[in-house]
Steps between C-alpha positions, in 0.01 A plus 500: 500500500508127427843349468659161474670412825878469477697229675582752773130586539410132529776444755366786714139383460595150614694645795191695607260215424686168510165323469458648151510183293460660162461855378130481417220681680258239627203733451560621148734236361731777374873517562616735775644824357627651824648397834311684773133466392508118500671496839244745639192340345576130463758397758510733802226411745503838675674835507732359766582203278573734206724713723691193612546388142631831365725541804698203366612705199863602492571870456597426140173316431296775665681764293438293185125474566486868593666596173249284310216680682641842416545413132147357483616145434374371837133577543360579844145568388353189657726464803290517817517840674650353819763318295590815307538683832734229628705519181526879523612476864767245406622722215496802732706318764744316273537718190385858564200711598515681164481177301217378725307817415549431129363148550194647674442721197535197270253303711249784516519553126287190468719318252336201335477173683783261394459170672 
């Protein structure tokens, strides 16, 4: 589900990818409509890099992103598999195993790609 990023979303995106100069996908020229897909596909150089980036999230920020995932506002459809696994592990460890399972279901549902 495409959405316009809120100020909070932009703040989190810039925390995860401080090198993000503007909010435009270099490949398509479109504005980013989510937080995690651009970090996974445009900024993180590896699964380890992605893990390091998302580990910087506060519990509040992680809960916020998780809620967006569960409501369908934050698409995971084009997040790399290894990055989705790292996110699920972080949610499992810092929020709850039950919520992590719900995120797995959201990821596996193949929601549209929102970069």
